[in-house]
Wavefront OBJ file of the C-alpha trace (Angstrom):
o trace
v 84.726 310.442 135.092
v 83.092 308.260 137.730
v 80.127 307.359 135.521
v 82.413 305.603 133.031
v 84.022 303.269 135.580
v 83.430 299.524 135.798
v 82.146 297.978 139.017
v 85.582 296.775 140.038
v 87.228 300.113 139.228
v 84.622 302.035 141.205
v 84.800 299.663 144.186
v 88.587 300.048 144.288
v 88.265 303.838 144.380
v 85.513 303.719 146.998
v 87.627 301.467 149.195
v 90.638 303.746 148.793
v 88.608 306.815 149.695
v 89.366 308.381 146.306
v 85.680 308.691 145.482
v 82.426 308.672 147.421
v 79.227 306.902 146.454
v 77.464 310.261 146.398
v 79.985 311.545 143.858
v 79.635 308.415 141.713
v 75.838 308.510 141.881
v 75.745 312.228 141.092
v 78.027 311.601 138.117
v 75.561 309.017 136.783
v 72.624 311.348 137.363
v 74.478 314.149 135.557
v 75.209 311.794 132.660
v 71.526 310.846 132.433
v 70.659 314.540 132.341
v 73.280 315.101 129.649
v 72.495 312.312 127.176
v 69.173 310.637 127.918
v 67.097 313.261 126.169
v 68.226 311.752 122.872
v 68.578 308.112 124.022
v 65.467 307.604 126.197
v 66.979 304.707 128.149
v 65.208 305.766 131.355
v 61.479 305.962 131.951
v 62.018 307.659 135.312
v 64.768 308.599 137.766
v 64.330 309.537 141.429
v 67.506 311.539 142.034
v 66.742 312.379 145.664
v 66.214 308.718 146.569
v 69.381 307.657 144.716
v 71.497 310.241 146.524
v 69.971 309.278 149.868
v 70.961 305.645 149.227
v 74.456 306.810 148.247
v 74.804 308.775 151.485
v 73.836 305.696 153.486
v 76.433 303.672 151.575
v 79.110 306.254 152.356
v 78.144 306.191 156.031
v 78.293 302.389 156.068
v 81.750 302.385 154.483
v 82.949 305.021 156.949
v 81.743 302.693 159.732
v 83.899 299.875 158.385
v 81.461 297.966 156.159
v 82.681 296.510 152.875
v 80.099 294.704 150.758
v 80.497 293.638 147.105
v 78.468 296.513 145.609
v 78.552 299.011 148.462
v 77.824 302.392 146.900
v 77.652 301.177 143.276
v 74.789 302.686 141.178
v 72.771 299.958 139.415
v 69.746 300.721 137.214
v 66.766 298.393 136.759
v 64.574 297.321 133.842
v 60.960 298.393 134.309
v 59.806 294.788 134.694
v 61.296 294.204 138.153
v 59.500 295.082 141.372
v 61.182 297.725 143.542
v 59.271 298.610 146.678
v 57.433 301.954 146.498
v 58.549 302.564 142.917
v 56.372 302.551 139.821
v 56.151 299.243 137.945
v 54.869 300.010 134.455
v 56.473 297.375 132.202
v 56.761 300.287 129.732
v 52.963 300.344 129.447
v 50.196 302.773 130.356
v 47.904 299.891 131.339
v 49.193 299.702 134.926
v 48.507 303.389 135.539
v 49.896 304.670 138.838
v 50.750 301.226 140.221
v 53.656 301.160 142.685
v 55.197 297.880 143.786
v 54.493 296.928 147.426
v 57.614 294.729 147.663
v 61.116 294.128 146.314
v 61.930 291.415 143.811
v 64.432 288.909 145.186
v 67.179 290.240 142.907
v 66.502 293.771 144.187
v 66.761 292.610 147.787
v 70.038 290.894 146.915
v 71.326 294.128 145.378
v 70.350 295.986 148.547
v 72.070 293.380 150.719
v 75.219 293.841 148.618
v 75.051 297.607 149.156
v 74.057 298.767 145.661
v 72.449 302.135 144.992
v 69.306 301.222 143.038
v 68.135 304.002 140.770
v 66.018 304.540 137.697
v 63.412 302.595 135.751
v 64.786 301.510 132.375
v 62.838 301.528 129.134
v 61.844 298.318 127.348
v 59.409 296.888 124.830
v 55.955 296.951 126.421
v 55.586 293.947 128.735
v 58.918 292.698 127.275
v 57.202 291.678 124.045
v 59.587 292.939 121.385
v 63.179 292.987 120.224
v 63.849 296.627 119.353
v 62.646 298.800 122.300
v 60.516 300.702 119.815
v 57.330 299.326 121.366
v 57.232 301.292 124.616
v 54.404 303.524 125.768
v 57.153 305.934 126.870
v 58.724 306.244 123.426
v 61.519 304.328 121.669
v 65.034 303.939 123.017
v 67.886 304.855 120.653
v 71.182 303.087 120.068
v 73.909 305.195 121.765
v 76.369 304.694 118.885
v 73.933 305.845 116.213
v 70.528 307.153 117.216
v 69.106 306.219 113.810
v 69.510 302.570 114.836
v 67.627 300.417 117.320
v 69.348 299.191 120.496
v 67.688 295.775 120.403
v 65.236 294.582 122.999
v 63.308 293.989 125.004
v 65.926 295.160 127.546
v 67.081 297.996 125.288
v 67.106 300.603 128.046
v 69.269 298.368 130.238
v 71.849 297.922 127.476
v 71.869 301.576 126.437
v 72.233 302.872 130.004
v 75.381 300.777 130.465
v 76.843 301.412 127.002
v 76.272 305.173 127.347
v 77.765 305.242 130.882
v 74.500 306.405 132.462
v 74.967 303.813 135.197
v 77.717 301.473 136.343
v 75.655 298.339 135.643
v 72.039 297.337 135.149
v 69.604 294.452 135.334
v 67.435 293.158 132.507
v 65.435 290.061 131.707
v 65.741 287.526 128.890
v 63.095 285.168 127.523
v 64.231 284.584 123.957
v 67.146 286.973 123.603
v 66.076 290.108 125.473
v 69.437 290.504 127.253
v 71.759 288.931 124.718
v 70.523 290.768 121.642
v 70.605 294.368 122.995
v 73.987 293.723 124.625
v 75.303 292.690 121.218
v 73.746 295.665 119.417
v 74.974 298.183 121.999
v 78.432 296.735 122.638
v 78.246 295.806 126.317
v 78.268 292.515 128.219
v 74.919 290.818 128.741
v 74.312 287.431 130.332
v 71.225 285.238 130.466
v 71.905 282.937 133.438
v 71.051 279.258 133.381
v 67.343 278.784 134.105
v 66.842 278.432 137.855
v 70.122 280.099 138.817
v 68.467 283.469 139.559
v 65.109 283.889 141.290
v 62.212 285.166 139.190
v 60.250 286.341 142.243
v 59.218 289.927 141.550
v 59.828 289.690 137.803
v 56.670 290.383 135.794
v 56.296 287.214 133.749
v 56.372 286.963 129.970
v 56.956 283.200 129.684
v 57.698 281.682 133.079
v 59.318 278.585 131.610
v 61.976 280.744 129.896
v 62.280 284.093 131.743
v 65.521 284.873 133.561
v 66.937 287.993 135.199
v 70.501 288.844 134.256
v 73.200 291.535 134.291
v 74.363 294.165 131.826
v 77.901 295.353 132.526
v 80.908 297.055 130.947
v 83.184 294.019 131.115
v 83.072 290.277 131.802
v 84.545 290.576 135.291
v 81.661 292.851 136.284
v 79.137 290.386 134.850
v 80.574 287.686 137.098
v 80.429 290.018 140.102
v 76.808 291.004 139.507
v 75.735 287.415 138.796
v 77.394 286.313 142.051
v 75.222 288.845 143.884
v 71.836 288.099 142.295
v 72.103 284.299 141.995
v 71.232 281.778 144.687
v 68.418 279.840 146.272
v 65.002 281.398 146.877
v 62.083 279.429 148.273
v 59.631 281.962 146.800
v 60.471 280.760 143.270
v 59.565 277.090 142.827
v 61.769 276.828 139.707
v 64.844 278.183 141.481
v 67.711 275.708 141.871
v 68.905 275.427 145.492
v 72.565 274.963 144.600
v 75.633 276.924 145.761
v 76.807 279.691 143.440
v 80.434 279.114 142.413
v 82.851 282.002 142.045
l 1 2 3 4 5 6 7 8 9 10 11 12 13 14 15 16 17 18 19 20 21 22 23 24 25 26 27 28 29 30 31 32 33 34 35 36 37 38 39 40 41 42 43 44 45 46 47 48 49 50 51 52 53 54 55 56 57 58 59 60 61 62 63 64 65 66 67 68 69 70 71 72 73 74 75 76 77 78 79 80 81 82 83 84 85 86 87 88 89 90 91 92 93 94 95 96 97 98 99 100 101 102 103 104 105 106 107 108 109 110 111 112 113 114 115 116 117 118 119 120 121 122 123 124 125 126 127 128 129 130 131 132 133 134 135 136 137 138 139 140 141 142 143 144 145 146 147 148 149 150 151 152 153 154 155 156 157 158 159 160 161 162 163 164 165 166 167 168 169 170 171 172 173 174 175 176 177 178 179 180 181 182 183 184 185 186 187 188 189 190 191 192 193 194 195 196 197 198 199 200 201 202 203 204 205 206 207 208 209 210 211 212 213 214 215 216 217 218 219 220 221 222 223 224 225 226 227 228 229 230 231 232 233 234 235 236 237 238 239 240 241 242 243 244 245
């Protein structure tokens, strides 16, 4: 099934015309519908918007474009700003707030052609290590729902481990990517401080916060890091150095 593919497997099939982005995105949406009622990895999903992005990706590929993540569904922790989407940080305090702009990492995903869908559950304002402390209810470990998935990026880890998306983004201050990746059995990476822009990431501790990938294998982690890393003048702590392959 398309929802269980890695980034590199999906990109190969998209390039070969064996699969469309719409089909891959629909497969992820169907998987969310199938399993998320018991896992609660997602706070919200806008299926119509995701499929519209997928259609645009398919049109771009048909026109000869080939970008690193063109047509690949990537889900996002609810601490990153996505224009015109809710930004709750898994809290009720922000009410009906919608972000007026994209975080730098989101813009980089868009530039790479990714289909950005879903707001992923987390400990409220990223202050926790179990994803039990969310105003939208706890997230469950996909291997045993009696267990925690770790946190604060528990939704990001669970969505990848349960094949609800191809990859996801989370954030790590003191273990919030690394710990849930370990507890859920996927790959999580906290990049070196300054490698990835924090612009558009709701801060927990600005001297430690970093945005990073959750993926199904190490090769995918390298691919996603390559996309989101790089210089950004809007983040004064960002390191203006080339990103090696």
